[in-house]
C-alpha positions as CSV (number, residue, x, y, z in Angstrom):
1,M,205.7,29.9,45.5
2,R,202.0,30.2,44.9
3,R,202.4,31.3,41.3
4,Q,204.5,28.2,40.3
5,R,201.9,25.8,41.8
6,R,199.3,27.4,39.6
7,E,201.2,27.0,36.3
8,L,202.0,23.3,37.1
9,Q,198.3,22.6,37.8
10,E,197.2,24.2,34.4
11,A,199.7,22.2,32.4
12,S,198.7,19.0,34.0
13,I,195.0,19.5,33.1
14,S,195.8,20.1,29.4
15,F,197.9,16.9,29.3
16,L,195.1,14.9,30.6
17,D,192.7,16.3,28.0
18,V,195.1,15.3,25.2
19,I,195.5,11.8,26.6
20,S,191.7,11.4,26.9
21,C,191.1,12.5,23.3
22,G,193.7,10.1,22.1
23,F,192.2,7.2,23.9
24,G,188.7,8.1,22.7
25,A,189.9,8.2,19.1
26,I,191.5,4.8,19.5
27,V,188.3,3.4,20.9
28,M,186.3,4.8,18.0
29,L,188.7,3.3,15.5
30,L,188.3,-0.1,17.1
31,V,184.5,0.3,17.0
32,I,184.4,1.3,13.3
33,A,187.1,-1.0,12.0
34,R,186.1,-4.5,10.8
35,V,187.1,-7.3,13.2
36,G,187.4,-10.8,11.9
37,D,188.4,-12.7,8.8
38,P,188.1,-10.5,5.6
39,A,187.4,-13.5,3.4
40,A,184.5,-14.7,5.6
41,L,183.1,-11.2,5.7
42,E,183.2,-10.9,1.9
43,E,181.5,-14.4,1.5
44,A,178.8,-13.3,3.9
45,E,178.3,-10.1,1.9
46,N,178.0,-12.0,-1.4
47,A,175.5,-14.5,0.2
48,L,173.5,-11.6,1.5
49,R,173.5,-9.9,-1.9
50,G,172.4,-13.1,-3.6
51,T,169.5,-13.5,-1.1
52,V,168.4,-9.9,-1.7
53,K,168.6,-10.4,-5.5
54,E,166.5,-13.6,-5.2
55,F,163.9,-12.0,-3.2
56,Q,163.8,-9.0,-5.6
57,Q,163.3,-11.5,-8.5
58,R,160.5,-13.2,-6.6
59,L,158.9,-9.8,-6.0
60,F,159.0,-9.0,-9.7
61,D,157.5,-12.4,-10.5
62,V,154.7,-11.9,-8.0
63,R,154.0,-8.5,-9.4
64,G,153.8,-9.9,-12.9
65,E,151.5,-12.7,-11.9
66,S,149.4,-10.1,-10.1
67,V,149.0,-8.1,-13.3
68,V,148.1,-11.2,-15.3
69,L,145.5,-12.3,-12.7
70,N,144.0,-8.8,-12.6
71,E,143.6,-8.9,-16.4
72,Q,142.0,-12.4,-16.2
73,L,139.7,-11.2,-13.4
74,K,138.7,-8.2,-15.4
75,S,138.0,-10.4,-18.5
76,R,136.0,-12.9,-16.4
77,K,133.9,-10.0,-14.9
78,E,133.2,-8.8,-18.5
79,Q,132.2,-12.3,-19.6
80,L,130.0,-12.7,-16.5
81,S,128.3,-9.4,-17.3
82,E,127.6,-10.5,-20.9
83,L,126.3,-13.8,-19.7
84,N,124.0,-12.1,-17.2
85,Q,122.7,-9.8,-19.9
86,R,122.1,-12.8,-22.2
87,V,120.3,-14.6,-19.4
88,A,118.1,-11.6,-18.8
89,R,117.3,-11.3,-22.5
90,L,116.5,-15.1,-22.7
91,K,114.3,-14.8,-19.6
92,A,112.4,-11.9,-21.3
93,K,112.0,-13.9,-24.5
94,L,110.8,-17.0,-22.5
95,A,108.3,-14.9,-20.7
96,S,107.1,-13.5,-24.0
97,V,106.8,-17.0,-25.6
98,E,105.0,-18.3,-22.6
99,K,102.6,-15.4,-22.8
100,Q,102.0,-16.0,-26.5
101,A,101.6,-19.7,-25.8
102,K,98.9,-19.0,-23.2
103,K,97.1,-16.7,-25.6
104,L,97.3,-19.3,-28.4
105,S,96.1,-22.0,-26.1
106,L,93.2,-19.8,-24.9
107,S,92.4,-19.0,-28.5
108,Q,92.4,-22.6,-29.6
109,S,90.3,-23.5,-26.6
110,R,87.7,-20.9,-27.5
111,E,87.7,-22.0,-31.2
112,K,87.1,-25.6,-30.1
113,E,84.2,-24.5,-27.9
114,Q,82.8,-22.4,-30.7
115,L,83.2,-25.4,-33.1
116,Q,81.4,-27.7,-30.6
117,L,78.7,-25.1,-30.2
118,V,78.3,-24.7,-34.0
119,M,78.2,-28.5,-34.5
120,Q,75.6,-28.8,-31.7
121,V,73.5,-26.1,-33.3
122,L,73.8,-27.8,-36.7
123,T,72.9,-31.2,-35.3
124,E,69.8,-29.7,-33.6
125,E,68.9,-27.9,-36.8
126,M,69.3,-31.1,-38.9
127,E,67.1,-33.0,-36.4
128,R,64.5,-30.3,-36.7
129,L,64.6,-30.4,-40.5
130,V,64.8,-34.2,-41.1
131,G,63.3,-35.6,-37.9
132,P,64.8,-37.2,-34.8
133,E,65.3,-40.5,-36.7
134,F,68.0,-39.0,-38.8
135,K,71.5,-40.6,-38.5
136,Q,74.6,-39.2,-40.0
137,Q,76.0,-41.4,-42.7
138,N,79.6,-40.2,-42.4
139,Q,81.9,-38.4,-40.0
140,L,82.7,-35.0,-41.5
141,I,84.3,-31.9,-40.0
142,G,84.5,-29.0,-42.3
143,G,83.8,-31.4,-45.2
144,I,86.7,-33.7,-44.2
145,P,86.0,-37.3,-43.3
146,V,87.6,-38.0,-39.9
147,D,86.9,-41.7,-39.5
148,S,90.5,-42.8,-40.0
149,E,92.5,-44.6,-37.3
150,Y,95.9,-43.8,-38.8
151,I,97.0,-40.5,-40.3
152,I,100.0,-39.8,-42.6
153,F,101.4,-36.3,-43.4
154,V,103.1,-35.8,-46.8
155,I,104.6,-32.4,-46.7
156,D,106.3,-30.3,-49.4
157,T,109.6,-29.2,-47.9
158,S,110.7,-27.1,-50.8
159,G,112.3,-23.7,-50.3
160,S,109.2,-21.8,-51.2
161,M,107.2,-23.6,-48.5
162,Q,109.9,-23.2,-45.9
163,V,110.3,-19.5,-46.5
164,A,106.7,-18.3,-47.0
165,A,104.3,-20.9,-45.5
166,W,106.0,-22.8,-42.8
167,E,104.3,-21.1,-39.8
168,R,100.9,-21.7,-41.5
169,V,101.9,-25.4,-42.1
170,K,102.5,-25.8,-38.4
171,K,99.1,-24.3,-37.6
172,E,97.3,-26.5,-40.1
173,M,99.1,-29.6,-38.8
174,I,98.0,-28.7,-35.3
175,N,94.4,-28.2,-36.5
176,I,94.4,-31.6,-38.3
177,L,95.8,-33.4,-35.2
178,D,93.1,-31.7,-33.1
179,I,90.5,-33.2,-35.4
180,Y,91.8,-36.6,-34.4
181,P,92.1,-36.6,-30.6
182,D,93.2,-40.2,-30.5
183,V,94.6,-42.4,-33.3
184,K,96.5,-45.7,-33.4
185,G,99.4,-44.3,-35.4
186,I,100.9,-41.2,-37.0
187,Q,103.6,-40.8,-39.7
188,V,105.3,-37.8,-41.3
189,L,107.0,-37.9,-44.7
190,N,108.1,-35.2,-47.1
191,D,107.0,-35.2,-50.7
192,M,110.0,-37.3,-51.6
193,G,109.1,-40.1,-49.2
194,Q,111.8,-39.2,-46.6
195,Y,110.8,-39.7,-42.9
196,M,110.9,-37.0,-40.3
197,F,112.1,-39.6,-37.7
198,S,114.5,-42.1,-39.0
199,A,113.9,-44.2,-35.8
200,Y,110.3,-44.8,-37.0
201,R,111.2,-45.6,-40.6
202,E,108.5,-47.8,-42.1
203,R,106.6,-48.2,-38.9
204,W,104.0,-46.1,-37.1
205,I,104.8,-43.4,-34.6
206,P,102.8,-44.1,-31.4
207,D,100.3,-41.3,-30.7
208,S,100.6,-39.3,-27.5
209,P,100.4,-35.6,-26.6
210,K,104.2,-35.5,-26.0
211,M,104.9,-37.1,-29.5
212,R,102.5,-34.6,-31.1
213,E,104.4,-31.7,-29.5
214,E,107.7,-33.3,-30.7
215,I,106.4,-33.5,-34.3
216,I,105.5,-29.8,-34.4
217,A,108.8,-28.8,-32.7
218,T,110.8,-31.0,-35.2
219,L,108.9,-29.4,-38.1
220,G,110.6,-26.1,-37.3
221,T,114.0,-27.4,-38.4
222,W,113.1,-30.2,-40.8
223,A,114.1,-29.4,-44.4
224,P,115.0,-32.4,-46.5
225,F,115.4,-32.1,-50.3
226,S,112.1,-31.7,-52.2
227,N,111.2,-31.8,-55.9
228,S,107.8,-30.1,-55.3
229,S,105.9,-33.2,-56.4
230,P,103.8,-35.3,-53.9
231,V,103.8,-38.4,-56.0
232,E,106.8,-40.2,-54.3
233,G,105.5,-39.4,-50.8
234,I,102.0,-40.6,-51.5
235,N,103.3,-43.8,-53.2
236,A,105.6,-44.6,-50.3
237,A,102.8,-44.0,-47.7
238,I,100.4,-46.3,-49.5
239,Q,102.9,-49.1,-50.3
240,T,104.5,-49.1,-46.8
241,F,101.6,-48.6,-44.5
242,Y,98.4,-50.0,-46.1
243,K,97.1,-53.1,-44.6
244,A,93.6,-54.7,-44.8
245,G,91.4,-53.4,-42.1
246,R,93.3,-50.2,-41.4
247,K,91.6,-46.9,-41.9
248,I,94.3,-44.5,-43.1
249,S,94.1,-40.9,-44.2
250,I,96.9,-39.1,-46.1
251,Y,97.2,-35.4,-45.7
252,T,99.2,-33.7,-48.5
253,L,100.4,-30.2,-47.8
254,G,102.0,-28.2,-50.6
255,D,102.0,-25.1,-52.8
256,D,102.9,-26.2,-56.3
257,F,103.5,-29.1,-58.7
258,Q,106.6,-29.2,-60.9
259,G,105.8,-32.4,-62.7
260,N,105.0,-32.6,-66.4
261,S,101.7,-34.6,-66.5
262,I,98.8,-34.5,-64.0
263,R,97.1,-37.3,-65.8
264,N,100.0,-39.7,-65.4
265,V,100.1,-39.0,-61.6
266,V,96.4,-39.5,-61.2
267,R,96.6,-42.8,-63.1
268,A,99.6,-44.0,-61.1
269,I,97.8,-43.3,-57.8
270,D,94.6,-44.9,-59.0
271,R,96.5,-48.1,-59.9
272,L,98.2,-48.2,-56.5
273,N,95.1,-47.3,-54.4
274,Q,92.6,-49.4,-56.2
275,A,89.3,-50.4,-54.6
276,H,88.4,-54.1,-54.4
277,R,84.9,-55.5,-55.1
278,G,83.1,-52.2,-54.8
279,E,84.7,-51.2,-51.6
280,Q,86.3,-47.8,-50.9
281,R,89.9,-47.1,-51.8
282,L,92.7,-48.4,-49.6
283,V,93.4,-45.0,-48.1
284,R,91.9,-41.5,-48.2
285,V,93.9,-38.8,-49.8
286,H,93.3,-35.2,-48.5
287,A,95.2,-32.1,-49.6
288,I,95.7,-28.5,-48.4
289,G,97.0,-25.9,-50.9
290,F,99.0,-23.0,-49.6
291,P,98.8,-19.7,-51.7
292,V,102.6,-19.2,-51.8
293,H,102.7,-18.6,-55.6
294,F,99.8,-16.1,-55.6
295,S,100.8,-12.5,-56.5
296,R,98.8,-9.8,-54.9
297,G,96.2,-8.6,-57.4
298,G,97.4,-11.0,-60.0
299,A,96.8,-14.6,-61.2
300,P,98.5,-17.6,-59.5
301,S,101.5,-19.2,-61.1
302,A,101.1,-22.1,-63.5
303,S,102.7,-24.5,-61.0
304,A,100.2,-23.5,-58.3
305,I,97.3,-24.1,-60.7
306,K,98.7,-27.5,-61.6
307,F,99.0,-28.4,-57.9
308,A,95.4,-27.4,-57.2
309,A,94.1,-29.4,-60.3
310,L,96.2,-32.4,-59.3
311,M,95.2,-32.5,-55.7
312,R,91.5,-31.8,-56.4
313,E,91.4,-34.8,-58.7
314,L,93.4,-37.1,-56.4
315,S,91.3,-36.2,-53.3
316,Y,88.0,-36.6,-55.3
317,N,89.1,-40.1,-56.7
318,N,90.4,-41.3,-53.3
319,G,87.6,-40.3,-50.9
320,G,89.3,-37.2,-49.6
321,T,88.9,-33.4,-49.6
322,F,91.0,-30.7,-51.2
323,I,91.1,-27.3,-49.4
324,G,92.8,-24.3,-51.0
325,L,93.7,-21.6,-48.5
326,S,93.1,-18.0,-49.5
327,S,95.7,-16.5,-47.2
328,L,98.9,-17.4,-45.3
329,N,97.9,-15.5,-42.2
């Protein structure tokens, strides 16, 4: 009896195991299997795929924009670096120019002091030689009368002057202006009678330190056409600006004369700048010759000799002085 009970008990346990596994499998199938409307599930999947694709495209776009922005940033950094280098170079040049300007100003100041000292010594020496009652009959500095109230520059703007003598032209203009610390009017023409400042055409430029600086600065880039003959400029200066009672000096700056006849030019200026009833000429004509056409160790060119002869005659006839420079330095 006991043996039969044992066999029934073992069979009963195995059956329960099978039933449990079957129920477990059914539960697992229910968990894994999709529950709901298949069409709705497919639509949800498609929407999800579209959203994922859209976000992927946005991600690609953002990455592309990031690459472009990085390239632009790199380019801007390079440009900024170049600009910083240029600024540094310009600051260095500015410091050098300011240093040179200070040196030049100091040199000019010393030259003025030396000139004043020399003139004082000469005056004292003249008083000692001729007596205290001596009075100077004219106002001369370096042989140039400086009694004029108005000054006109007639400048040869030809290529030879621009290339070889322009820096010396600036220095000589500064020296001339320093001789006249205060005048009633200034004008600047080229040898063809063209004005440096069109705004002051046929009228005087008011004198001031600022305007003098502007004249010298503008001279650096002023290059109108020139025929290397001062006749037109001198004629225009006399005809336009002469007026009774005005003391005017014309300063002609050039290096050569390309005209055919010196005599015809002298006669033309003499007729225009005639003296009346024993008085002096209407204007003074001074000239400075620049040795551009002088070869080292050789003779000057024919055009340079003609210019010197012409301006010496004009300055002599018209109460002025001709100075021929021996060097461009």
